[in-house]
C-alpha angles and dihedrals in degrees: 000000000000120000114262123250115270109220142173107205132198093345122182137183133181126203108196103313097336122094100216094177122029131176091339122161134191135169147187114224114198112257094012139096116224116194120207112203130184144126123283108281094024091120102256096133092043090053093050092049091051092047092054098041098252092114126035114240121218089220141352136076137255115217135192114173109305093346124093135181132190091188106026121191122218094232091049092053092040091060087057094053102266114142125186121202109191123211091239092058137261109233124070113262090211098068141054121275102236099056090050094049090045089053091052089053094046094047090055097041092247122148114261087228087072089066090063093045093051092044089055091047091054095036096239100123091116090052098053096091097040128094112259092236090063094057128100120247091260093049091049091053093046090050090053091048088049089061089055093049092049089054090054092210125200088218126026123190108187122184111212098333091167097045121123098356134116122267090253092052090045092055092051091052092044091051091050092051093048091049090051091053091045088057089058105268122138110234132193120185134177131199149117102250092103102182098050091040093051089049089052096045131099090179134017127213120188120208116201133149090012096299138084136245123197105223097178122218122009088254091054091046092053088054095049104110098205093046091051093045100044103031115014098038126212097286097058117099 
């Protein structure tokens, strides 16, 4: 039986007297990559944090199959295969890469050999025995993505995994995300690198004004007049 869809439905969050996210929904469909696009400050990161239990929503529900939570906890979702990769990074910048990835593997009962395999996949073998603070931006991001691949999540929510890295690094991360989805995982990613994200996407969600709009396939999104006018601009595609 296929894994169920992981979804955060009709989520809302107030900061002081401003409702920064209202009635917003996102999901991870097994075997597919959903891309969440929107301007800076649209609420994408806030929505991902609420969906994964790192930020308490004021309303809304997180669902996975027959289970539902109004106030999900990260550990609770983690036991069910949900993995959150924040934009600011996952691993400690004060320590070496290898011990941290080994700890991820041990904590999940995964073979340590998988650390080497994932490091080779993301081309970070030479970075394994270096301190995180000595790595380039692309190496840092690939090390964080490596932690997610080692965990082999059923659902990955990654905030800006392609942001601020070189085209070569970006292609390695994109290939890793696509491989994870091909193995059956549901993936949701955010970002601003429109062309590579649209190439990666099976489905596109647009976040604007604090809420979300399901635009369907990348082809359908490109043909959405308001999305093109207000987000993509006339020169894109």
